[in-house]
Structures are given as C-alpha cells and as structure tokens.
C-alpha positions in Angstrom: -28.5 -8.5 18.4 -25.9 -6.6 16.3 -23.3 -8.9 14.7 -20.1 -7.1 13.5 -17.7 -9.6 12.1 -14.0 -8.9 12.0 -13.5 -9.7 8.3 -10.0 -10.6 7.2 -9.5 -9.7 3.5 -7.2 -11.4 1.1 -5.8 -10.2 -2.2 -8.4 -9.9 -5.0 -11.3 -11.5 -3.1 -12.7 -8.9 -0.8 -16.4 -9.5 -1.4 -15.9 -13.3 -1.2 -14.1 -12.8 2.1 -17.0 -10.6 3.4 -19.5 -13.2 2.3 -17.6 -16.0 4.0 -17.3 -14.2 7.4 -20.8 -12.8 7.5 -22.6 -15.9 6.4 -20.6 -18.4 8.5 -20.9 -16.1 11.6 -24.7 -15.8 11.0 -25.1 -19.5 10.6 -23.2 -20.0 13.9 -25.5 -17.5 15.7 -28.6 -19.3 14.3 -27.3 -22.7 15.3 -26.5 -21.5 18.9 -30.1 -20.1 19.1 -29.0 -16.4 19.5 -31.0 -15.2 16.5 -34.2 -16.2 14.6 -33.4 -17.1 11.0 -36.6 -15.6 9.8 -35.8 -12.2 11.2 -32.4 -11.3 9.9 -31.3 -8.0 8.4 -28.1 -6.7 7.0 -26.9 -3.1 6.4 -23.7 -1.4 5.1 -22.6 2.0 3.9 -20.2 2.8 1.1 -17.8 -0.2 1.0 -20.1 -2.0 3.4 -23.0 -1.2 1.1 -21.2 -2.8 -1.8 -20.6 -5.9 0.3 -24.2 -5.9 1.4 -25.4 -5.7 -2.2 -23.2 -8.7 -3.0 -24.2 -10.8 0.0 -28.0 -10.4 -0.6 -27.6 -11.7 -4.1 -25.8 -14.8 -2.8 -28.0 -15.8 0.2 -31.6 -16.6 1.1 -31.7 -16.0 4.9 -31.7 -12.1 4.7 -35.2 -10.7 5.4 -34.3 -7.0 5.2 -31.3 -5.2 3.8 -30.0 -1.7 3.4 -27.0 -0.9 1.2 -26.4 2.8 1.6 -24.3 4.6 -1.1 -22.7 1.3 -2.3 -19.5 1.6 -4.4 -20.5 0.9 -8.0 -17.0 0.7 -9.5 -14.5 -1.4 -7.6 -11.2 0.2 -8.6 -10.9 2.4 -5.5 -11.7 -0.4 -3.0 -9.5 -2.8 -4.9 -6.6 -0.4 -4.5 -7.3 -0.2 -0.8 -7.5 -4.0 -0.3 -5.1 -5.5 -2.7 -2.9 -2.7 -4.0 -4.1 -2.7 -7.6 -6.7 -1.0 -9.7 -8.9 -2.6 -12.3 
C-alpha cells in the first residue's frame, strides 16, 4: 500500500503538520487492518526528505526510511510555506 497524505500546512509549523498528518493516517491504517505495523516504510525527496528525517526521529513504528536530498537549511522551505525566511 502507498499512503500519500494531503498535508495542510500552517504558518511556522510545517514539519509538525507533516508529522501529525502522516502519523495519524498511519495509525488509522494500522487500526483498520490495512497495514502491518511491523512492516512500515517512509520515503521523501527534497522537502519530503526533510520531513522524513524529522518524522523518523519522532516515531517508533518506521521500519525503513529513505530521505533523499533532504533540505538542510530551512530558510527556503519556510519562505514557501509561511512567507518568511529564518
């Protein structure tokens, strides 16, 4: 199964928003029996790689992860999501 959440971002909390949507959606899929909680993976590229790197440091259920070319300085994404740079 591929789960692609439609994340709604709010000002100044984009990685928190990503965490909330991905983790709550994953928990719902586990509860409904669609996925095995011992066989979960997550991947993201660029901005998604940054979110992946954050999520795997905040959760236990991820078995495999791939964060490709994650953003290492947030000033560019922060401009894109909340209109201000650091």
